[in-house]
N, CA, C and O atoms as a Tinker XYZ file with bonds, in Angstrom:
   432  protein
     1  N    112.702000  170.316000   35.492000    73     2
     2  CA   112.525000  170.844000   34.762000    64     1     3
     3  C    112.686000  170.388000   33.430000    63     2     4     5
     4  O    113.794000  169.921000   33.165000    81     3
     5  N    111.788000  170.419000   32.483000    73     3     6
     6  CA   112.240000  169.769000   31.563000    64     5     7
     7  C    113.497000  170.771000   30.587000    63     6     8     9
     8  O    114.615000  170.285000   30.417000    81     7
     9  N    113.203000  171.953000   30.098000    73     7    10
    10  CA   114.234000  172.792000   29.848000    64     9    11
    11  C    115.524000  172.493000   30.520000    63    10    12    13
    12  O    116.357000  171.952000   29.792000    81    11
    13  N    115.827000  172.695000   31.581000    73    11    14
    14  CA   116.964000  172.523000   32.461000    64    13    15
    15  C    117.852000  170.579000   32.006000    63    14    16    17
    16  O    119.018000  170.185000   32.022000    81    15
    17  N    116.308000  169.799000   31.615000    73    15    18
    18  CA   117.183000  168.720000   31.355000    64    17    19
    19  C    117.559000  168.735000   29.726000    63    18    20    21
    20  O    118.576000  168.145000   29.362000    81    19
    21  N    116.985000  169.202000   29.068000    73    19    22
    22  CA   117.494000  169.469000   27.538000    64    21    23
    23  C    118.567000  170.355000   27.562000    63    22    24    25
    24  O    119.212000  170.385000   26.514000    81    23
    25  N    118.876000  170.955000   28.301000    73    23    26
    26  CA   119.882000  172.133000   28.240000    64    25    27
    27  C    121.061000  170.871000   28.940000    63    26    28    29
    28  O    122.117000  170.734000   28.323000    81    27
    29  N    120.881000  170.202000   29.912000    73    27    30
    30  CA   121.766000  169.509000   30.390000    64    29    31
    31  C    122.567000  168.702000   29.315000    63    30    32    33
    32  O    123.737000  168.713000   28.932000    81    31
    33  N    121.189000  167.838000   28.918000    73    31    34
    34  CA   121.787000  166.808000   27.695000    64    33    35
    35  C    122.965000  167.382000   26.840000    63    34    36    37
    36  O    124.099000  166.917000   26.721000    81    35
    37  N    122.219000  168.931000   26.059000    73    35    38
    38  CA   123.523000  169.264000   25.712000    64    37    39
    39  C    124.748000  169.181000   26.091000    63    38    40    41
    40  O    125.766000  168.691000   25.601000    81    39
    41  N    124.466000  169.805000   27.159000    73    39    42
    42  CA   125.721000  169.815000   28.297000    64    41    43
    43  C    126.794000  168.898000   27.877000    63    42    44    45
    44  O    127.796000  169.057000   27.181000    81    43
    45  N    126.156000  167.616000   28.673000    73    43    46
    46  CA   127.054000  166.349000   28.522000    64    45    47
    47  C    127.328000  165.845000   27.147000    63    46    48    49
    48  O    128.367000  165.232000   26.902000    81    47
    49  N    126.448000  166.083000   26.269000    73    47    50
    50  CA   127.178000  166.049000   24.462000    64    49    51
    51  C    128.077000  166.858000   24.274000    63    50    52    53
    52  O    128.820000  166.271000   23.488000    81    51
    53  N    128.678000  168.233000   24.566000    73    51    54
    54  CA   129.865000  168.697000   24.578000    64    53    55
    55  C    131.011000  168.441000   25.038000    63    54    56    57
    56  O    132.169000  168.442000   24.619000    81    55
    57  N    130.221000  168.118000   26.428000    73    55    58
    58  CA   131.459000  167.498000   27.432000    64    57    59
    59  C    132.196000  166.228000   26.869000    63    58    60    61
    60  O    133.410000  166.026000   26.883000    81    59
    61  N    130.946000  165.200000   26.241000    73    59    62
    62  CA   131.398000  163.958000   25.655000    64    61    63
    63  C    132.472000  164.115000   24.918000    63    62    64    65
    64  O    133.295000  163.215000   25.087000    81    63
    65  N    132.926000  165.356000   23.763000    73    63    66
    66  CA   133.771000  165.598000   22.656000    64    65    67
    67  C    134.993000  166.066000   23.372000    63    66    68    69
    68  O    136.036000  166.133000   22.722000    81    67
    69  N    134.990000  166.358000   24.478000    73    67    70
    70  CA   136.807000  166.744000   24.711000    64    69    71
    71  C    137.368000  165.652000   24.726000    63    70    72    73
    72  O    136.964000  164.553000   25.105000    81    71
    73  N    138.808000  166.139000   24.086000    73    71    74
    74  CA   139.453000  165.507000   23.952000    64    73    75
    75  C    140.261000  165.224000   24.843000    63    74    76    77
    76  O    140.754000  166.133000   25.511000    81    75
    77  N    140.738000  163.315000   25.168000    73    75    78
    78  CA   141.076000  163.004000   25.998000    64    77    79
    79  C    142.464000  164.263000   26.115000    63    78    80    81
    80  O    143.036000  164.641000   25.092000    81    79
    81  N    142.720000  164.615000   27.050000    73    79    82
    82  CA   144.368000  165.294000   27.601000    64    81    83
    83  C    143.823000  166.660000   27.118000    63    82    84    85
    84  O    144.489000  167.485000   26.492000    81    83
    85  N    142.822000  166.765000   27.403000    73    83    86
    86  CA   142.551000  168.352000   27.028000    64    85    87
    87  C    141.262000  168.969000   28.403000    63    86    88    89
    88  O    140.574000  168.129000   28.983000    81    87
    89  N    141.176000  169.972000   28.623000    73    87    90
    90  CA   140.031000  170.685000   29.120000    64    89    91
    91  C    139.093000  172.211000   28.570000    63    90    92    93
    92  O    139.444000  173.284000   28.078000    81    91
    93  N    138.217000  171.812000   28.831000    73    91    94
    94  CA   137.487000  173.576000   29.120000    64    93    95
    95  C    136.657000  174.010000   29.909000    63    94    96    97
    96  O    136.358000  173.424000   30.949000    81    95
    97  N    136.226000  174.959000   29.581000    73    95    98
    98  CA   135.813000  175.522000   30.631000    64    97    99
    99  C    134.667000  175.754000   31.236000    63    98   100   101
   100  O    134.083000  175.307000   30.249000    81    99
   101  N    133.483000  176.141000   32.198000    73    99   102
   102  CA   131.897000  176.139000   32.108000    64   101   103
   103  C    131.655000  177.275000   30.797000    63   102   104   105
   104  O    131.060000  177.148000   29.727000    81   103
   105  N    132.171000  178.071000   31.218000    73   103   106
   106  CA   131.459000  179.358000   30.138000    64   105   107
   107  C    131.875000  178.734000   28.667000    63   106   108   109
   108  O    131.100000  178.669000   27.713000    81   107
   109  N    132.743000  178.451000   28.667000    73   107   110
   110  CA   133.093000  178.023000   27.156000    64   109   111
   111  C    131.935000  177.330000   26.609000    63   110   112   113
   112  O    131.310000  177.512000   25.564000    81   111
   113  N    131.787000  176.441000   27.619000    73   111   114
   114  CA   130.341000  175.620000   26.783000    64   113   115
   115  C    129.346000  176.331000   27.146000    63   114   116   117
   116  O    128.796000  175.459000   26.474000    81   115
   117  N    128.415000  177.131000   27.578000    73   115   118
   118  CA   127.687000  178.104000   28.052000    64   117   119
   119  C    127.253000  179.218000   26.772000    63   118   120   121
   120  O    126.281000  179.776000   26.263000    81   119
   121  N    128.741000  179.084000   26.675000    73   119   122
   122  CA   128.818000  180.085000   25.210000    64   121   123
   123  C    128.300000  179.566000   24.188000    63   122   124   125
   124  O    127.159000  179.852000   23.825000    81   123
   125  N    129.092000  178.693000   23.549000    73   123   126
   126  CA   128.866000  177.317000   22.682000    64   125   127
   127  C    127.521000  177.116000   22.495000    63   126   128   129
   128  O    126.989000  177.159000   21.385000    81   127
   129  N    126.847000  176.862000   23.702000    73   127   130
   130  CA   125.284000  176.353000   23.648000    64   129   131
   131  C    124.342000  177.567000   23.006000    63   130   132   133
   132  O    123.202000  177.472000   22.552000    81   131
   133  N    125.278000  178.847000   23.130000    73   131   134
   134  CA   124.055000  180.118000   23.021000    64   133   135
   135  C    123.764000  180.562000   24.371000    63   134   136   137
   136  O    122.903000  181.442000   24.417000    81   135
   137  N    124.176000  180.248000   25.317000    73   135   138
   138  CA   123.730000  180.769000   27.182000    64   137   139
   139  C    125.210000  181.474000   27.265000    63   138   140   141
   140  O    125.865000  180.645000   27.897000    81   139
   141  N    125.733000  182.138000   27.078000    73   139   142
   142  CA   127.087000  183.244000   27.507000    64   141   143
   143  C    126.486000  182.638000   29.260000    63   142   144   145
   144  O    126.970000  181.685000   29.869000    81   143
   145  N    125.365000  183.508000   29.724000    73   143   146
   146  CA   125.187000  183.376000   30.843000    64   145   147
   147  C    125.272000  181.943000   31.785000    63   146   148   149
   148  O    125.187000  182.028000   33.010000    81   147
   149  N    125.352000  181.334000   31.470000    73   147   150
   150  CA   124.643000  179.911000   32.375000    64   149   151
   151  C    125.957000  179.237000   32.612000    63   150   152   153
   152  O    125.960000  178.064000   32.240000    81   151
   153  N    126.802000  179.565000   33.006000    73   151   154
   154  CA   128.175000  179.091000   33.449000    64   153   155
   155  C    127.904000  177.999000   34.424000    63   154   156   157
   156  O    128.312000  176.838000   34.401000    81   155
   157  N    126.918000  178.771000   35.530000    73   155   158
   158  CA   126.856000  178.086000   36.804000    64   157   159
   159  C    125.851000  177.164000   36.317000    63   158   160   161
   160  O    125.788000  176.160000   37.026000    81   159
   161  N    124.824000  177.172000   35.076000    73   159   162
   162  CA   123.773000  176.108000   34.972000    64   161   163
   163  C    124.930000  174.843000   34.760000    63   162   164   165
   164  O    124.856000  173.894000   35.540000    81   163
   165  N    125.992000  174.841000   33.703000    73   163   166
   166  CA   126.930000  173.917000   33.204000    64   165   167
   167  C    127.350000  173.440000   34.276000    63   166   168   169
   168  O    127.653000  172.249000   34.215000    81   167
   169  N    127.510000  174.059000   35.464000    73   167   170
   170  CA   128.142000  173.672000   36.515000    64   169   171
   171  C    127.020000  172.166000   37.214000    63   170   172   173
   172  O    127.274000  170.979000   37.419000    81   171
   173  N    125.857000  172.954000   37.380000    73   171   174
   174  CA   124.769000  172.204000   37.750000    64   173   175
   175  C    124.905000  170.610000   36.766000    63   174   176   177
   176  O    124.898000  169.479000   37.251000    81   175
   177  N    124.973000  170.817000   35.924000    73   175   178
   178  CA   124.837000  169.877000   34.679000    64   177   179
   179  C    126.233000  169.021000   35.065000    63   178   180   181
   180  O    126.247000  167.793000   34.988000    81   179
   181  N    127.205000  169.666000   35.414000    73   179   182
   182  CA   128.438000  168.753000   35.589000    64   181   183
   183  C    127.972000  167.564000   36.908000    63   182   184   185
   184  O    127.752000  166.353000   36.955000    81   183
   185  N    127.980000  168.492000   37.694000    73   183   186
   186  CA   127.017000  167.546000   39.609000    64   185   187
   187  C    126.479000  166.558000   38.870000    63   186   188   189
   188  O    127.052000  165.495000   39.111000    81   187
   189  N    125.435000  166.437000   37.899000    73   187   190
   190  CA   124.758000  165.135000   37.822000    64   189   191
   191  C    125.496000  164.507000   36.751000    63   190   192   193
   192  O    125.341000  163.293000   36.878000    81   191
   193  N    126.079000  164.716000   35.957000    73   191   194
   194  CA   126.663000  163.918000   35.456000    64   193   195
   195  C    126.886000  162.633000   35.711000    63   194   196   197
   196  O    126.655000  161.957000   34.708000    81   195
   197  N    127.271000  161.946000   36.717000    73   195   198
   198  CA   127.322000  161.162000   37.274000    64   197   199
   199  C    126.394000  160.127000   37.132000    63   198   200   201
   200  O    126.647000  158.959000   37.426000    81   199
   201  N    124.929000  160.668000   36.526000    73   199   202
   202  CA   123.803000  159.810000   36.635000    64   201   203
   203  C    123.437000  158.984000   35.256000    63   202   204   205
   204  O    122.742000  158.020000   34.935000    81   203
   205  N    124.442000  160.070000   34.545000    73   203   206
   206  CA   124.312000  159.512000   33.163000    64   205   207
   207  C    124.742000  157.948000   32.579000    63   206   208   209
   208  O    125.752000  157.474000   33.100000    81   207
   209  N    124.075000  157.148000   31.576000    73   207   210
   210  CA   124.144000  155.937000   31.098000    64   209   211
   211  C    125.273000  156.018000   30.451000    63   210   212   213
   212  O    126.008000  155.032000   30.399000    81   211
   213  N    125.665000  157.396000   29.748000    73   211   214
   214  CA   126.758000  157.036000   28.811000    64   213   215
   215  C    127.771000  157.708000   29.782000    63   214   216   217
   216  O    127.389000  158.502000   30.642000    81   215
   217  N    128.961000  157.392000   29.629000    73   215   218
   218  CA   129.829000  158.510000   30.725000    64   217   219
   219  C    130.442000  159.459000   29.798000    63   218   220   221
   220  O    130.886000  159.277000   28.664000    81   219
   221  N    130.342000  160.967000   30.835000    73   219   222
   222  CA   130.388000  161.999000   30.594000    64   221   223
   223  C    131.536000  162.265000   31.598000    63   222   224   225
   224  O    131.393000  162.161000   32.816000    81   223
   225  N    132.988000  162.707000   30.819000    73   223   226
   226  CA   133.844000  162.841000   31.655000    64   225   227
   227  C    134.150000  164.389000   32.125000    63   226   228   229
   228  O    134.749000  165.250000   31.482000    81   227
   229  N    133.701000  164.465000   33.124000    73   227   230
   230  CA   133.179000  166.063000   33.717000    64   229   231
   231  C    134.847000  166.452000   34.346000    63   230   232   233
   232  O    135.248000  167.603000   34.516000    81   231
   233  N    135.629000  165.229000   34.615000    73   231   234
   234  CA   136.678000  165.925000   35.486000    64   233   235
   235  C    137.548000  166.975000   34.823000    63   234   236   237
   236  O    138.304000  167.693000   35.479000    81   235
   237  N    137.405000  167.055000   33.320000    73   235   238
   238  CA   137.585000  167.979000   32.203000    64   237   239
   239  C    137.311000  169.166000   31.695000    63   238   240   241
   240  O    137.790000  169.733000   30.713000    81   239
   241  N    136.319000  169.567000   32.613000    73   239   242
   242  CA   135.715000  170.919000   32.798000    64   241   243
   243  C    135.880000  171.834000   33.844000    63   242   244   245
   244  O    135.036000  171.765000   34.738000    81   243
   245  N    136.806000  172.717000   33.956000    73   243   246
   246  CA   137.272000  173.658000   35.190000    64   245   247
   247  C    136.593000  174.617000   34.532000    63   246   248   249
   248  O    135.812000  174.676000   33.582000    81   247
   249  N    137.309000  175.648000   35.603000    73   247   250
   250  CA   136.904000  176.868000   35.496000    64   249   251
   251  C    137.498000  178.036000   35.079000    63   250   252   253
   252  O    138.616000  178.293000   35.525000    81   251
   253  N    136.866000  178.942000   34.162000    73   251   254
   254  CA   137.825000  180.422000   33.310000    64   253   255
   255  C    139.609000  180.172000   33.535000    63   254   256   257
   256  O    140.413000  180.028000   32.614000    81   255
   257  N    139.949000  180.169000   35.128000    73   255   258
   258  CA   141.144000  179.936000   35.047000    64   257   259
   259  C    141.933000  178.622000   34.865000    63   258   260   261
   260  O    143.041000  178.488000   34.346000    81   259
   261  N    141.244000  177.815000   35.324000    73   259   262
   262  CA   142.019000  176.463000   34.894000    64   261   263
   263  C    141.318000  175.939000   36.327000    63   262   264   265
   264  O    141.027000  174.747000   36.229000    81   263
   265  N    141.116000  176.271000   37.082000    73   263   266
   266  CA   141.112000  175.538000   38.534000    64   265   267
   267  C    140.049000  174.313000   38.446000    63   266   268   269
   268  O    139.244000  174.058000   37.550000    81   267
   269  N    140.351000  173.527000   39.870000    73   267   270
   270  CA   139.513000  172.615000   39.536000    64   269   271
   271  C    138.379000  172.665000   40.447000    63   270   272   273
   272  O    138.333000  171.746000   41.264000    81   271
   273  N    137.506000  173.487000   40.484000    73   271   274
   274  CA   136.118000  174.480000   41.199000    64   273   275
   275  C    135.171000  172.964000   41.607000    63   274   276   277
   276  O    134.193000  172.962000   42.355000    81   275
   277  N    135.672000  171.902000   41.000000    73   275   278
   278  CA   134.028000  171.484000   40.924000    64   277   279
   279  C    135.004000  169.889000   41.407000    63   278   280   281
   280  O    134.597000  168.811000   40.974000    81   279
   281  N    135.788000  169.925000   41.971000    73   279   282
   282  CA   136.989000  168.530000   42.759000    64   281   283
   283  C    135.841000  167.977000   43.589000    63   282   284   285
   284  O    135.553000  166.789000   43.445000    81   283
   285  N    135.037000  168.869000   44.599000    73   283   286
   286  CA   134.603000  168.421000   45.940000    64   285   287
   287  C    133.593000  167.189000   45.121000    63   286   288   289
   288  O    133.394000  166.144000   45.740000    81   287
   289  N    133.081000  167.332000   43.963000    73   287   290
   290  CA   132.205000  166.017000   43.517000    64   289   291
   291  C    132.288000  164.848000   42.778000    63   290   292   293
   292  O    131.424000  164.107000   42.310000    81   291
   293  N    133.870000  164.824000   42.761000    73   291   294
   294  CA   134.812000  163.607000   42.606000    64   293   295
   295  C    134.747000  162.124000   43.987000    63   294   296   297
   296  O    135.333000  161.049000   44.108000    81   295
   297  N    133.966000  162.686000   44.585000    73   295   298
   298  CA   134.099000  161.501000   45.888000    64   297   299
   299  C    135.768000  161.496000   46.790000    63   298   300   301
   300  O    135.642000  161.347000   48.006000    81   299
   301  N    136.854000  161.605000   46.411000    73   299   302
   302  CA   137.285000  161.790000   46.935000    64   301   303
   303  C    138.317000  163.394000   46.845000    63   302   304   305
   304  O    138.330000  163.823000   45.692000    81   303
   305  N    139.032000  164.169000   47.733000    73   303   306
   306  CA   139.654000  164.959000   47.309000    64   305   307
   307  C    140.632000  165.438000   46.648000    63   306   308   309
   308  O    141.002000  166.603000   46.497000    81   307
   309  N    141.122000  164.252000   46.173000    73   307   310
   310  CA   141.952000  164.562000   44.748000    64   309   311
   311  C    141.564000  163.880000   43.511000    63   310   312   313
   312  O    142.197000  164.101000   42.479000    81   311
   313  N    140.183000  162.748000   43.543000    73   311   314
   314  CA   140.005000  162.508000   42.280000    64   313   315
   315  C    140.598000  163.031000   40.860000    63   314   316   317
   316  O    141.485000  162.684000   40.081000    81   315
   317  N    139.362000  164.327000   40.977000    73   315   318
   318  CA   139.579000  164.704000   39.750000    64   317   319
   319  C    140.828000  165.153000   39.480000    63   318   320   321
   320  O    140.852000  165.521000   38.306000    81   319
   321  N    142.054000  165.322000   40.100000    73   319   322
   322  CA   143.181000  166.212000   39.577000    64   321   323
   323  C    143.725000  164.727000   39.512000    63   322   324   325
   324  O    144.877000  164.865000   39.103000    81   323
   325  N    143.483000  163.346000   39.710000    73   323   326
   326  CA   144.123000  162.246000   39.245000    64   325   327
   327  C    144.031000  161.533000   37.835000    63   326   328   329
   328  O    144.759000  160.884000   37.084000    81   327
   329  N    142.510000  162.094000   37.898000    73   327   330
   330  CA   141.988000  161.743000   36.470000    64   329   331
   331  C    142.096000  162.576000   35.427000    63   330   332   333
   332  O    141.598000  162.301000   34.335000    81   331
   333  N    142.811000  163.764000   35.679000    73   331   334
   334  CA   142.852000  164.862000   34.721000    64   333   335
   335  C    144.973000  164.089000   34.789000    63   334   336   337
   336  O    145.446000  164.237000   33.662000    81   335
   337  N    145.685000  163.651000   35.450000    73   335   338
   338  CA   146.981000  163.832000   35.435000    64   337   339
   339  C    147.249000  162.095000   34.186000    63   338   340   341
   340  O    148.155000  161.662000   33.475000    81   339
   341  N    145.895000  161.677000   34.561000    73   339   342
   342  CA   146.498000  160.369000   33.867000    64   341   343
   343  C    145.878000  160.600000   32.562000    63   342   344   345
   344  O    145.509000  159.674000   31.839000    81   343
   345  N    145.800000  161.438000   32.359000    73   343   346
   346  CA   145.771000  161.997000   30.896000    64   345   347
   347  C    146.558000  163.346000   30.244000    63   346   348   349
   348  O    146.325000  164.072000   29.278000    81   347
   349  N    147.746000  163.293000   31.410000    73   347   350
   350  CA   148.554000  163.725000   30.475000    64   349   351
   351  C    148.830000  165.427000   31.420000    63   350   352   353
   352  O    149.837000  166.127000   31.312000    81   351
   353  N    147.563000  165.733000   32.322000    73   351   354
   354  CA   147.639000  167.055000   32.069000    64   353   355
   355  C    147.656000  167.355000   34.085000    63   354   356   357
   356  O    146.908000  167.052000   35.015000    81   355
   357  N    149.167000  168.211000   33.909000    73   355   358
   358  CA   149.675000  168.584000   35.338000    64   357   359
   359  C    148.667000  169.633000   36.124000    63   358   360   361
   360  O    148.038000  170.653000   35.841000    81   359
   361  N    148.844000  168.933000   37.076000    73   359   362
   362  CA   147.696000  170.078000   37.865000    64   361   363
   363  C    148.324000  170.248000   39.181000    63   362   364   365
   364  O    148.241000  169.349000   40.018000    81   363
   365  N    149.133000  171.674000   39.485000    73   363   366
   366  CA   149.402000  172.137000   40.998000    64   365   367
   367  C    148.676000  172.745000   41.346000    63   366   368   369
   368  O    148.129000  173.486000   40.530000    81   367
   369  N    148.264000  172.779000   42.734000    73   367   370
   370  CA   147.479000  173.827000   43.480000    64   369   371
   371  C    145.879000  174.087000   42.903000    63   370   372   373
   372  O    145.235000  175.133000   42.817000    81   371
   373  N    145.543000  172.742000   42.564000    73   371   374
   374  CA   144.167000  172.550000   42.089000    64   373   375
   375  C    143.889000  173.165000   40.848000    63   374   376   377
   376  O    142.716000  173.425000   40.580000    81   375
   377  N    145.140000  173.542000   39.745000    73   375   378
   378  CA   144.927000  174.196000   38.786000    64   377   379
   379  C    145.977000  173.673000   37.879000    63   378   380   381
   380  O    147.147000  173.370000   38.113000    81   379
   381  N    145.138000  173.635000   36.570000    73   379   382
   382  CA   145.665000  173.145000   35.500000    64   381   383
   383  C    147.092000  174.335000   34.828000    63   382   384   385
   384  O    147.095000  175.524000   34.510000    81   383
   385  N    148.195000  173.216000   34.852000    73   383   386
   386  CA   149.205000  174.055000   34.426000    64   385   387
   387  C    149.395000  174.082000   32.474000    63   386   388   389
   388  O    149.383000  173.031000   31.833000    81   387
   389  N    149.517000  175.122000   31.973000    73   387   390
   390  CA   149.612000  175.255000   30.613000    64   389   391
   391  C    148.072000  175.296000   30.048000    63   390   392   393
   392  O    147.517000  175.032000   28.981000    81   391
   393  N    147.711000  175.736000   31.247000    73   391   394
   394  CA   145.693000  176.007000   31.432000    64   393   395
   395  C    145.474000  176.430000   29.263000    63   394   396   397
   396  O    144.757000  175.721000   28.556000    81   395
   397  N    146.080000  177.363000   28.839000    73   395   398
   398  CA   145.975000  177.704000   27.641000    64   397   399
   399  C    145.863000  176.887000   26.338000    63   398   400   401
   400  O    145.091000  176.836000   25.380000    81   399
   401  N    147.346000  176.077000   26.873000    73   399   402
   402  CA   147.786000  175.397000   26.148000    64   401   403
   403  C    146.893000  173.832000   25.644000    63   402   404   405
   404  O    146.768000  173.137000   24.636000    81   403
   405  N    146.384000  173.863000   27.177000    73   403   406
   406  CA   145.243000  172.416000   27.059000    64   405   407
   407  C    144.150000  172.753000   26.376000    63   406   408   409
   408  O    143.713000  171.897000   25.607000    81   407
   409  N    143.524000  173.901000   26.461000    73   407   410
   410  CA   141.958000  174.688000   26.932000    64   409   411
   411  C    141.674000  173.928000   25.398000    63   410   412   413
   412  O    142.486000  173.893000   24.474000    81   411
   413  N    140.526000  173.437000   25.399000    73   411   414
   414  CA   139.927000  173.391000   24.283000    64   413   415
   415  C    138.359000  174.307000   23.864000    63   414   416   417
   416  O    137.384000  174.274000   24.614000    81   415
   417  N    138.377000  174.913000   22.835000    73   415   418
   418  CA   137.416000  175.689000   22.657000    64   417   419
   419  C    136.309000  174.587000   22.032000    63   418   420   421
   420  O    136.845000  173.933000   21.137000    81   419
   421  N    135.215000  174.290000   22.214000    73   419   422
   422  CA   134.297000  173.510000   21.317000    64   421   423
   423  C    133.394000  174.620000   20.525000    63   422   424   425
   424  O    132.791000  175.665000   20.769000    81   423
   425  N    133.643000  173.842000   19.540000    73   423   426
   426  CA   133.155000  174.605000   18.101000    64   425   427
   427  C    133.087000  173.894000   16.697000    63   426   428   429
   428  O    133.203000  174.317000   15.546000    81   427
   429  N    132.792000  172.308000   17.386000    73   427   430
   430  CA   132.149000  171.400000   16.322000    64   429   431
   431  C    131.565000  171.948000   15.532000    63   430   432
   432  O    131.008000  171.323000   14.630000    81   431
């Protein structure tokens, strides 16, 4: 569906702007794209991000509580956490520690 593809491309562009060592949420991205009810669609885009030619740091997108809800899409159970920890983000029980301090709000 063309509209989904365009929406996905917009999501990928936002995700590429997330700074190293920071995270954002599906809902924050959806709201930024003027589609506040489309958090799930942002998640679908993240599920397809590995097919993009240009890298999409999907590991930096978590749910509104900082939980790594998309971790099962990263090949291994711990890959998403390892990617975040390699950027200095501490994760305990699949949740970003100090989520509010690490949170990046898309507003560029």
